[in-house]
Every structure is written in C-alpha cells, then in structure tokens.
C-alpha positions as CSV (number, residue, x, y, z in Angstrom):
1,M,0.0,0.0,-0.1
2,K,1.6,3.4,-1.0
3,L,1.6,6.4,1.2
4,I,1.2,9.8,-0.6
5,S,1.0,13.3,0.8
6,T,-0.4,16.3,-0.5
7,K,2.1,18.3,1.7
8,G,5.9,18.5,1.3
9,R,8.2,17.6,-1.5
10,G,5.9,14.9,-2.9
11,A,2.7,17.2,-3.1
12,K,2.6,17.7,-6.8
13,A,3.2,14.0,-7.6
14,A,0.5,13.2,-5.0
15,R,-2.0,15.3,-6.3
16,E,-1.4,14.0,-10.0
17,R,-1.9,10.5,-8.8
18,I,-5.2,11.4,-6.7
19,A,-6.2,13.2,-10.2
20,T,-5.7,9.7,-11.7
21,L,-7.6,8.0,-9.1
22,V,-10.6,10.5,-9.4
23,A,-10.6,10.0,-13.2
24,R,-10.4,6.1,-12.8
25,R,-12.2,3.9,-15.1
26,S,-12.5,0.3,-15.4
27,D,-11.4,-0.6,-19.1
28,A,-11.6,-4.3,-18.3
29,Y,-15.2,-4.6,-19.7
30,M,-14.3,-2.4,-22.7
31,R,-11.6,-5.1,-23.6
32,A,-14.1,-7.7,-23.5
33,V,-16.6,-6.0,-25.8
34,P,-15.5,-7.8,-28.8
35,A,-15.8,-11.3,-27.5
36,A,-19.1,-10.5,-25.5
37,R,-20.5,-9.2,-28.8
38,K,-19.8,-12.4,-30.6
39,I,-21.6,-14.2,-27.9
40,V,-24.5,-12.0,-27.6
41,E,-25.2,-12.1,-31.3
42,S,-24.8,-16.0,-31.3
43,V,-27.4,-16.3,-28.6
44,R,-29.8,-13.9,-30.1
45,K,-29.9,-16.0,-33.3
46,G,-29.1,-19.4,-31.8
47,G,-31.0,-19.3,-28.7
48,D,-30.9,-22.6,-26.3
49,A,-28.4,-24.1,-28.6
50,A,-25.9,-21.4,-28.2
51,L,-26.5,-21.3,-24.5
52,R,-25.7,-24.9,-24.2
53,R,-22.5,-24.5,-26.5
54,Y,-21.0,-21.7,-24.4
55,G,-22.3,-23.6,-21.2
56,K,-20.0,-26.5,-22.1
57,Q,-17.2,-24.1,-23.3
58,F,-17.0,-22.1,-20.3
59,D,-18.7,-23.8,-17.4
60,G,-18.2,-27.5,-18.4
61,L,-22.0,-28.2,-18.5
62,S,-23.0,-31.3,-20.3
63,Q,-25.6,-31.1,-23.0
64,Q,-27.8,-33.3,-20.7
65,T,-27.6,-30.8,-17.9
66,P,-31.0,-29.0,-17.7
67,L,-30.9,-25.3,-18.2
68,Q,-33.6,-24.8,-15.6
69,I,-33.0,-25.6,-12.3
70,S,-36.0,-27.3,-10.7
71,T,-37.6,-26.4,-7.5
72,E,-37.0,-30.0,-6.1
73,E,-33.1,-29.2,-6.4
74,M,-33.6,-25.7,-4.7
75,K,-35.4,-27.3,-1.7
76,A,-33.0,-30.2,-1.6
77,A,-30.2,-27.6,-1.1
78,W,-32.3,-25.8,1.7
79,D,-33.1,-29.1,3.2
80,A,-29.3,-30.0,3.3
81,A,-28.2,-26.4,4.7
82,S,-27.0,-26.1,8.0
83,P,-29.5,-24.5,10.7
84,S,-26.8,-21.6,11.1
85,L,-26.8,-20.8,7.5
86,K,-30.6,-21.1,7.5
87,Q,-30.7,-18.5,10.4
88,A,-28.3,-16.2,8.8
89,L,-30.4,-16.3,5.5
90,K,-33.3,-15.6,7.3
91,Q,-32.2,-12.6,9.2
92,A,-30.5,-11.3,6.0
93,E,-33.8,-11.6,3.9
94,K,-35.5,-9.7,6.8
95,N,-33.4,-6.8,7.0
96,I,-33.2,-6.4,3.2
97,R,-36.9,-6.7,2.8
98,A,-37.6,-4.3,5.7
99,F,-35.2,-1.8,4.1
100,A,-36.7,-2.1,0.6
101,T,-40.0,-1.7,2.0
102,K,-39.2,1.3,3.6
103,Q,-37.7,2.8,0.2
104,R,-40.7,1.8,-1.8
105,P,-42.7,5.1,-2.9
106,R,-46.1,5.6,-2.7
107,D,-49.2,6.5,-4.7
108,F,-50.1,10.2,-4.4
109,S,-52.7,12.8,-5.8
110,F,-53.1,16.4,-4.9
111,S,-54.5,19.8,-6.2
112,P,-51.7,22.3,-7.1
113,V,-54.6,24.6,-8.0
114,P,-58.3,24.3,-7.9
115,G,-59.8,22.3,-11.0
116,L,-56.5,20.4,-11.4
117,T,-55.5,17.0,-9.8
118,V,-52.0,15.4,-10.4
119,G,-50.3,12.4,-8.8
120,Q,-48.5,9.3,-9.6
121,Q,-49.2,5.7,-9.8
122,V,-46.2,3.3,-8.7
123,R,-46.4,0.2,-10.9
124,P,-43.9,-2.8,-10.9
125,L,-41.8,-3.8,-14.0
126,G,-43.3,-7.0,-15.7
127,A,-40.4,-9.3,-15.5
128,V,-36.7,-8.8,-14.2
129,G,-33.4,-10.9,-14.6
130,C,-31.2,-11.2,-11.6
131,Y,-27.7,-12.2,-12.2
132,V,-25.9,-13.9,-9.5
133,P,-22.3,-14.7,-10.1
134,S,-20.7,-18.0,-9.4
135,G,-17.0,-17.8,-10.2
136,R,-14.5,-16.9,-7.5
137,Y,-16.8,-17.1,-4.5
138,P,-20.5,-18.3,-4.4
139,L,-22.6,-15.4,-3.7
140,P,-26.3,-16.1,-2.1
141,S,-25.9,-12.4,-0.7
142,T,-26.4,-11.4,-4.3
143,L,-29.4,-13.3,-4.9
144,L,-31.2,-11.8,-1.8
145,M,-29.9,-8.3,-2.7
146,T,-31.3,-8.6,-6.2
147,V,-34.5,-10.9,-5.7
148,V,-36.0,-9.2,-2.4
149,P,-36.3,-5.7,-3.8
150,A,-38.0,-7.0,-6.9
151,Q,-40.5,-8.8,-4.5
152,V,-41.0,-5.8,-2.4
153,A,-41.7,-3.9,-5.7
154,G,-44.1,-6.6,-6.8
155,V,-42.7,-7.7,-9.9
156,P,-44.6,-10.5,-11.2
157,R,-42.1,-12.6,-12.6
158,I,-38.4,-12.6,-11.1
159,V,-35.7,-14.8,-13.2
160,V,-32.2,-15.7,-11.5
161,I,-29.5,-16.9,-13.7
162,S,-26.2,-18.2,-12.5
163,P,-23.8,-20.5,-14.5
164,K,-23.0,-22.9,-11.8
165,P,-24.8,-22.0,-8.4
166,A,-23.5,-23.0,-5.2
167,P,-25.7,-25.2,-2.7
168,E,-26.0,-22.0,-0.7
169,T,-27.4,-19.9,-3.4
170,L,-29.8,-22.5,-4.2
171,A,-30.9,-22.7,-0.7
172,A,-31.3,-19.1,-0.6
173,A,-33.6,-19.2,-3.9
174,H,-35.7,-21.8,-2.3
175,M,-36.1,-19.4,0.8
176,L,-37.4,-16.8,-1.3
177,G,-39.8,-18.8,-3.3
178,V,-38.0,-18.4,-6.6
179,T,-39.4,-20.5,-9.3
180,E,-37.3,-19.5,-12.3
181,F,-33.7,-20.3,-12.1
182,Y,-31.5,-21.1,-14.9
183,R,-28.1,-22.5,-15.0
184,T,-26.5,-20.1,-17.4
185,G,-24.3,-16.9,-17.1
186,G,-21.7,-14.9,-18.5
187,A,-22.6,-12.8,-21.7
188,Q,-24.8,-15.6,-22.9
189,G,-27.0,-15.6,-20.0
190,V,-27.3,-11.7,-20.3
191,A,-28.1,-12.1,-24.0
192,A,-30.7,-14.9,-23.0
193,L,-32.5,-12.6,-20.7
194,A,-32.5,-9.6,-23.0
195,Y,-33.6,-11.4,-26.1
196,G,-35.3,-14.7,-24.7
197,T,-34.6,-18.3,-26.0
198,A,-37.1,-21.2,-26.4
199,T,-36.6,-21.9,-22.7
200,I,-35.9,-18.5,-21.0
201,A,-38.4,-15.8,-22.0
202,K,-37.0,-12.4,-22.3
203,V,-37.1,-9.9,-19.3
204,D,-37.7,-6.0,-19.0
205,K,-34.5,-5.3,-17.1
206,I,-31.4,-7.1,-15.9
207,V,-29.8,-6.4,-12.6
208,G,-26.8,-7.9,-10.8
209,P,-23.0,-7.5,-10.9
210,G,-20.8,-9.8,-12.8
211,N,-17.4,-10.0,-14.6
212,A,-16.1,-8.0,-17.4
213,Y,-17.8,-10.0,-20.1
214,V,-21.1,-9.8,-18.1
215,T,-20.6,-6.0,-17.9
216,A,-19.8,-5.8,-21.4
217,A,-22.7,-7.7,-22.4
218,K,-25.0,-5.5,-20.4
219,S,-23.6,-2.6,-22.3
220,L,-24.5,-4.0,-25.6
221,V,-28.1,-5.3,-24.9
222,A,-28.9,-1.9,-23.0
223,F,-30.9,-0.5,-26.0
224,D,-33.0,-3.4,-25.9
225,C,-33.3,-4.0,-22.2
226,S,-33.0,-1.9,-19.5
227,I,-30.2,-2.7,-17.2
228,D,-29.3,-1.4,-13.6
229,M,-25.6,-0.1,-14.1
230,L,-22.3,-1.1,-15.5
231,A,-20.4,-2.6,-12.5
232,G,-16.6,-2.3,-12.2
233,P,-14.3,-3.6,-9.5
234,T,-15.0,-3.1,-6.0
235,E,-14.1,0.1,-4.3
236,I,-13.4,1.2,-0.8
237,V,-12.7,4.5,0.7
238,V,-12.0,5.1,4.6
239,T,-11.9,8.9,5.5
240,S,-10.8,9.0,9.1
241,E,-8.9,11.2,11.6
242,T,-9.3,8.8,14.7
243,G,-10.3,5.5,13.7
244,D,-9.0,2.1,14.9
245,V,-6.1,0.7,13.0
246,E,-7.2,-2.8,12.8
247,A,-10.6,-1.9,11.8
248,I,-9.7,0.4,9.1
249,A,-6.9,-2.1,7.7
250,S,-9.3,-4.9,8.0
251,D,-12.1,-3.3,6.0
252,L,-9.7,-2.3,3.2
253,I,-8.6,-6.0,3.0
254,A,-12.1,-7.1,3.1
255,Q,-13.2,-5.2,0.0
256,A,-9.8,-5.7,-1.8
257,E,-10.4,-9.5,-1.7
258,H,-13.1,-9.3,-4.3
259,D,-10.9,-8.6,-7.5
260,P,-7.3,-8.1,-8.0
261,D,-8.4,-4.8,-9.8
262,A,-10.2,-3.5,-6.7
263,F,-9.5,-0.1,-5.3
264,A,-8.7,0.7,-1.5
265,V,-7.8,4.0,-0.3
266,F,-7.4,5.4,3.1
267,V,-7.7,9.4,3.5
268,T,-6.6,11.6,6.5
269,T,-4.6,14.3,8.0
270,N,-3.1,11.9,10.3
271,E,0.0,11.0,9.0
272,A,1.0,8.5,12.0
273,L,-2.3,6.9,11.8
274,A,-1.8,6.5,8.1
275,K,1.7,4.9,8.6
276,L,0.1,2.4,11.1
277,V,-2.6,1.4,8.7
278,V,-0.1,0.8,5.9
279,A,1.9,-1.3,8.2
280,D,-1.0,-3.3,9.4
281,V,-2.3,-3.9,5.9
282,K,1.0,-5.0,5.0
283,L,0.9,-7.8,7.6
284,R,-2.8,-9.0,6.9
285,V,-2.5,-9.2,3.0
286,R,0.3,-12.0,3.5
287,T,-2.5,-14.5,4.0
288,N,-4.9,-13.1,1.1
289,R,-3.4,-13.5,-2.2
290,I,-6.4,-11.5,-4.0
291,A,-6.1,-8.7,-1.8
292,A,-2.5,-8.5,-1.8
293,Q,-2.7,-8.1,-5.8
294,A,-5.3,-5.2,-5.3
295,I,-3.5,-3.4,-2.6
296,R,-0.1,-3.5,-4.8
297,N,-2.2,-2.2,-7.7
298,N,-4.6,0.1,-6.3
299,G,-3.9,0.6,-2.6
300,F,-3.1,3.9,-1.2
301,A,-2.9,6.2,1.8
302,I,-3.4,9.5,1.2
303,V,-2.2,12.1,3.8
304,T,-3.8,15.8,3.1
305,E,-2.9,19.2,4.4
306,S,-6.3,19.8,6.1
307,V,-9.8,18.0,7.0
308,E,-11.3,20.2,4.2
309,E,-8.9,18.8,1.6
310,A,-9.7,15.3,2.8
311,R,-13.3,15.7,2.6
312,E,-12.8,17.2,-1.0
313,I,-10.6,14.2,-2.2
314,T,-13.4,11.8,-1.0
315,N,-16.1,13.4,-2.4
316,A,-14.4,13.7,-5.9
317,L,-13.3,10.0,-5.6
318,A,-17.2,9.3,-5.2
319,P,-16.4,5.7,-3.8
320,E,-18.6,2.5,-3.7
321,H,-18.2,2.1,-0.2
322,L,-17.2,4.7,2.3
323,T,-16.4,4.8,6.1
324,V,-16.5,7.8,8.0
325,D,-15.8,8.4,12.0
326,S,-19.2,9.8,13.0
327,D,-22.6,10.8,11.9
328,A,-21.7,14.2,12.0
329,D,-19.5,13.4,8.9
330,L,-22.8,12.7,6.8
331,A,-23.0,16.5,6.5
332,W,-20.3,16.8,4.2
333,V,-20.4,13.6,2.2
334,Q,-22.1,14.2,-1.3
335,N,-20.8,11.2,-3.2
336,A,-20.7,7.7,-2.2
337,G,-22.6,4.4,-2.9
338,S,-23.1,3.5,0.9
339,I,-21.6,4.9,4.1
340,F,-20.6,3.1,7.1
341,I,-20.2,5.1,10.4
342,G,-17.5,4.5,13.0
343,N,-15.4,1.7,14.1
344,E,-18.2,-1.0,14.8
345,S,-19.8,-0.9,11.3
346,A,-17.5,-3.2,9.3
347,Q,-18.0,-3.0,5.6
348,P,-18.9,-6.3,5.2
349,L,-21.9,-6.2,7.4
350,G,-23.3,-4.1,4.6
351,D,-22.4,-6.8,2.1
352,Y,-24.5,-9.4,3.9
353,I,-27.1,-8.5,6.5
354,S,-27.7,-4.7,7.3
355,G,-30.5,-4.3,4.8
356,P,-29.1,-1.5,2.3
357,N,-28.3,-3.0,-0.9
358,H,-24.5,-4.1,-1.8
359,T,-25.1,-3.7,-5.5
360,L,-23.6,-0.1,-5.5
361,P,-22.2,2.2,-8.0
362,T,-18.4,2.1,-9.2
363,G,-16.1,4.0,-11.1
364,G,-17.2,7.4,-9.6
365,I,-20.8,6.8,-10.8
366,A,-21.8,7.5,-7.1
367,R,-21.7,10.9,-8.4
368,V,-25.1,10.4,-10.1
369,R,-26.8,7.6,-8.8
370,G,-27.1,5.5,-5.6
371,G,-27.1,1.7,-5.2
372,L,-29.6,-0.9,-6.5
373,S,-32.9,-0.1,-4.8
374,V,-36.5,-1.0,-4.9
375,M,-36.8,2.0,-7.5
376,D,-35.0,-0.1,-9.8
377,F,-38.0,-2.6,-10.2
378,L,-40.5,0.2,-10.4
379,K,-42.2,2.6,-12.7
380,L,-43.7,6.0,-11.5
381,I,-46.6,6.8,-14.0
382,T,-47.9,10.5,-13.6
383,V,-51.6,11.5,-13.7
384,Q,-53.2,14.4,-14.4
385,Q,-57.1,15.4,-14.5
386,Y,-58.9,18.8,-15.1
387,D,-62.2,20.2,-14.4
388,A,-64.0,23.1,-16.0
389,Q,-62.6,25.3,-13.3
390,G,-59.0,24.0,-13.8
391,L,-59.1,24.4,-17.5
392,K,-60.6,27.9,-17.3
393,R,-57.7,29.0,-14.9
394,L,-54.5,27.3,-16.8
395,A,-55.6,27.0,-20.5
396,P,-54.8,30.5,-21.5
397,L,-51.2,30.2,-20.0
398,A,-50.7,26.9,-21.8
399,I,-51.9,28.5,-24.9
400,E,-49.5,31.4,-24.3
401,L,-46.4,28.9,-23.8
402,A,-47.6,26.7,-26.9
403,E,-47.6,29.6,-29.2
404,A,-44.2,31.0,-27.9
405,E,-42.6,27.7,-29.1
406,G,-44.4,27.8,-32.4
407,L,-46.4,24.6,-31.6
408,T,-49.7,25.7,-33.1
409,G,-51.2,22.3,-32.8
410,H,-50.5,22.1,-29.2
411,A,-52.3,25.4,-28.7
412,E,-55.3,24.1,-30.8
413,A,-55.7,21.1,-28.8
414,I,-56.0,23.0,-25.6
415,R,-58.4,25.6,-27.4
416,V,-60.7,23.3,-28.8
417,R,-61.5,22.0,-25.2
418,S,-61.6,25.5,-23.5
419,R,-63.2,27.6,-26.2
420,Y,-60.7,30.2,-25.8
421,E,-60.0,32.3,-29.0
C-alpha cells in the first residue's frame, strides 16, 4: 500500500496520482466487448443451442444438464443447509426486505390549483432478470440483494441466472420462493435474458453484478433491455482522523479481496495513523493473495494538508463504499454508494445483513446515482385530470406557452376544449 501526501516535496506527484484515481475507469469490460458481442449475437440468433454450447465451453456443463433448475433441487439444497446458515439467510432476508419496503414510494394525488388534480401511480416492472455470479466465490447474498427488492416492488416474474450456482445460492432461492432459476451466465446469460430463447423468456430489465464479460454484454443489450448499471471492480475509501487501525486495515482488505483490480484508499490528515494502517495492511495481506494484488495495484493512504481537503478528495473519488468517523460526517458527504459510520460498522456487514443493497455504483458513478434499490424495479406513472374550473384557469397560460414555442397544434388542442379564442 503506497503512502502519498499532498504536503511537502511529494505534493505535486501526490495530486497527480489523486487526479488519476478520481478519473479512474475500468476498461476491462471495454476489452471484453468484442468477444461479448460475438456471444450476444450468437445467442440472439441461436437461442438455447448457443446457450448450451457456451455452457459447455465456459462452465463445463454437459448437453444433458437441464438449463432450468428445478424447485426440487432448490428445496434439497435448503434441506441440506446447516441450521446456522438458514438462520443467517433468514435474518439477512428480513433486514433487506424491511429496508426495501421503507424505500418503496407511494401513490399520491393532490391539487396544486383548484380544478387540477395531479399525482403518481407506482407500478412494478413486468419481468426482471437477476444475475448472480458464481465464479471466484459463491454469492447467495447477491441473490438476496436482487430478488428481495424485486419482490417488494411487486414484480410478477423474477428470473435468476447463475452458471454454476453453489448449494448456498440454491438454498437462498428456495427460501425466497424463486421458481425460475436457470443454469447459465456470462455474456450468453445476459443475452438470453435480453432477447429470450425457447427456454428463457425475455425480461424487461437485468440487474446484478458480474465479470467484465457480463458488464460488456449488459452494455451491448442496454438499448433493447433495461439494465441497472455497469459494475466495475469493488471500491472502498475510509476517511478518518481517529479510526481504529485494525478496523480500517481489515475493511480495506475485506473489499480488496473481491478482485485483483479492486480499489482501496485511506484518506486522513493524521500521518501517524496512515503509517500504522499501511503497516497493518502489509501484515494482513500476506495471507490473502487476491487482496495483496489489489493493494499492490490500487492501494493508497493519502495524507492531506487539512480535513477540508480530505473531504474534497473523498467526494471527488465518489467511492462505492465509504467509512467515516461519526454521523456528523454525513453533512459533508455528497458522493458515495453506501456510507458506514464508526469503528463498529464493518463494511462486510453491509455486504450481507444490514439491509441496504450491496449492489453499488463504481468508477465514480456514485456522483450521479445510488445503489440498487426497490426503485430499480418500479415505474412512476404520472396522472393529471382537469375539470372546467382548472381548464379555465390554466388553459390561457398553456396556450401562451405553446404559441411562444411555435407549436400551434398544441395550442389548438387546448383551445378546442377550452373554447378560448
């Protein structure tokens, strides 16, 4: 982990490095686009046959392996799960569902002026596809984080895909009552969800994280099927003046172990604390090969001249995960996917059980959006209704605006109803 400082002789180089971090982008998925495009087009044209061909090539699935996972197989995984795992899954589901329920917007209507009633109707999407990775680690938590908000939204058809789902993931699917679960993934799985095959009917939106090929495929189908976001490598920033060394170091490593390209940064004015964190990280990564690679590639402790500069850098980085010292820090945080407060709030708790979603924006996209939420599975349909009083009051003003824009047909459509000359 490299220590850099915005003060002293290395200040210029440090600021250049910080600018590079702020402007970061993951080009891994861009490199995957040509191969993903070939796969997407193959599945779009070849359907199930292409899915099976890629399943054999990439995941070692035989031609006899059914694409759809039966409810019996999911139930068997649940029955075989340990009591402690079942308890953990149930508690995580309860917290995620409670949070998503609190997030869900409501229908409303009101009258801004007499004679006009406006409002919104909240409606779920018709069908969504939840991508659950099954590569380096089994991720039943991602199944919970994608399926539960869709259920809270009221989506009538929820499809899960995963190329080689672990028993823990199948158990979680049974617990949630998932009925459509397909043994496919990668760019080919994304294409199947977007365009449909004989076995998998197409969906309206695809959500969930994946590798570079999944992300590339999502970018390629985005004009034909809605997606949540383009996910890059995991990111963590800890901005602290008084934090516990072991807590900070362990959180940095926890997120870094997701991916060799993960991004782990500590920001502080406290140089002594920064040096202790760097030393502790160095000790801890010895037993975590993937985290060691990520820390070597993208691990930094940034010592700033002032608290204000530390805050400015943090907001400029717009990290996926951010830890701060106290709830008073919420006042200055503008850009972050999810915020963790204080030494007790270990970031992995948010990955599993807190309730807020762990599918979060990366690559600085936290400047413009938050994480996956119940809103990703809903449509807000606006409603407006006039009576004679409202028409008489607002029609002349609307006609004035229409004519100012030169849209005479607009003005006439209002005039016909209002009888204004």
